[in-house]
C-alpha positions, 0 to 999 in steps of 0.5 A: 499500500505504501510501496512508493511512499516518501519516508521522512527522517522521523519515520512518517511515510506519505504518498501524494495523490494530487500535489496542489498549488501555492503555499505549504502551511507553517506551524504558526498557521491554521489549516482547513482540511478534509481527513479520514483516519484509520488504524493501520493494523486493521484499516478500521476508521476512527474519525472522518471529516468527510463522513461529517460533510464538513472540513475541520479547521485547526492550528498546525501546532494543535494536532499530533506530530505526524498529522502536522508533519504530514500537512507541512509539505502539502500545498493547497488542493493537495491530497495525500495518504500519510502513515503515522508511526505511533510515536508521532501519533498518540503513543503509549497513551492512545485516545478514545477509539485509538489503542495505545501504540497504534500506527495510524493512516490518514487520507488528507486534503489540504483545502485552505491555509488561514 
């Protein structure tokens, strides 16, 4: 699935489906994104702005490391699949439906930078 992935120094992997144009977000900016998050182990979806029909807006520095790192090199209009190792996600604490030490996969679409 992530055979042709780019691997970053931190261990994050991503595959671009559409590159987008313009700027990439900085850590001091807010972004509006559509996303779907799944557990890598069993492909079970745990959250999706797409399913809710409303994109999410949040500060780049207000989300898990892997999510912000995955977005940081995207351009507006871009679509990407990001594989987030647990140490860049929720790590040993987990949260809600996400178990401890879970690797995550997010489908991301960068809609806007604010």
